[in-house]
N, C-alpha and C positions, 0 to 999 in steps of 0.2 A: 692292494691285492689284485691281481689280474683275473679278468672274467675268463672262464674256459670256452665261452662261445664267441663266435665272431661277432663284431659290432657290439662292444661291451657298453655298459652304461656310461653316462657322462662322467668324465674324470678318470675313468678305468682304462687301462691299456688292453686292447683286444688281443686275443691270441693269434699267432700268425697262421694265415692259410696255407694249405698245401700248394707247392709251386712247382713248376717245371724246372729242372737243372739247366743251367745256362751253359755247361760245358758237356761235351760229349763223353760217355763212359768209355774208358780205354779197355780194350780186350787184351788178354795176355799174349795172344799170337799175332796182333797187329791187324787182323782181319775180322770182320763181323759177319755172321751168317745172315741169310735173309730171315730165318726164323727169330734171330736176335733183334734185327731191325724192326720186324713186325711187333715183337714183344715190347721193344723200347717205344715205338710209335703208340701202341695201345695203352701203355702205361702213361705216356704223355697225355694222350687224348683224355684218359680216365682222371687224371689229376686235373686237367683243365676243366673238364665238365663238373667235378666235385667242387672246384674253386668258384666256378660260375654259380653254382647253386648255392653255396655257402655265401657269396656276396649278395645274391638276390634275396635270400633268406634274411640276412642282416639289414639290407635296405628297407625290405617290406616291414620288418619288425619295427624298425626306427620310425617309419612313416605311419604305421599303425599306431604306435604310441603317441606320436604328435596329434593324430587325429582323435583319438580318445580324450587326450588332455584338453583339446580345443572344443570337443562335444560337451564336455561338462559344463562349459559356460553358457552354451545354448539351453542346456536343460535347467540350469539355475535361472536363466532369464525367463523361460517358459514358466517356471513354478511361480516366480514373482508375478508374471502377467496373470496367471490363473487366480492367485490369491488377491490381487488387485480388483478383479472383477467383482468381488463382493462389495467393495466400497462403491464401484460404479452403480450396482444394482440398488444399493442403499440410497445413493444420490437420486436416482431415478424415482424411488419410492417416496423420498422426501419432496422431490419436485412435484409429483402428483398429488401429494397431501396438501398442496397449497390450493387445489381445486376440489378435492375430494376429502372424505374422512380418511384419517390415517389408515385404518384397518383395511379399507377398500383399496387404497394406493399400494399397500404391501401385498394384498391378495392378487391384484393385477400383475405386479412384478413377478409374484410367485408363479402365476399362470403363464406368463411370457416364458420364464425359465423352464417350466416343465414342458411347454411346447417346443422349445428350442432343443432341449434334450430328447424328445420324441422324434423330432425331425433328423437329428443327427444319428440317433440309434437306428432309424429306418434307412438312412444313407449307408451306414456301416453294414447293416444286415444285407442290404442288396449287393454291396461289394463283396462280402464274405461268400454269399451264395454263389457267385460267379467263379469260385475257385474250384478247379476239377483236378482229378488225378492226372499225372503226366502220362498220357496214353501212348505218345511216341516212345518215350523212354521205356515203359513196360512192354511195348510190342518189340523194341529193339532188344531188350534183355531176353525176351522169350525166344526170338529168332536167333540170337547169339547161343543161347542154351540148347536150342534144337540143333544148330549146326555143329556144335562142340560135342554133343550127346553120342554116346556110343550106340552102335546098332547091334541088335541081337542076331541070332541065327536067321530068324524069320523076317529081319529087315526093320523091326520096330525099334524106335529110339528107347534107351534105357531110362531117360528122364521122364518119359510119358507114363510110365507105370505107376 
């Protein structure tokens, strides 16, 4: 079964894209008016632009799909790494228990883990605090709204009320 959108899934035939006719349209009287030529040119340009947009959409969708499939492997690898850290910390505690009592070794490892979590949380907090509102965009939108706003009889903008 054919996919109704351009760039069908693997194994499916994509639907044809709109195209520019390869032969000239023949008029009944043999002459084409300037208006007819302009209409024909605008139709061809419109069809060409739609085809370019459809091609770009199909290519981007395909590349995005590939990227998502590839990123799944990175997420799985990161998950395995995070779970393997438990074994590393158990190893460190067992190594420390050769010189200390077992409870003290595990307490030291726990303290190191809490300290690392605190440092990372502090780093994250400082990065999040640096996020600000997009001031230039807000200013630009306000300027555009002011420029496009209607003026009353007294010259005040309608959007400012």
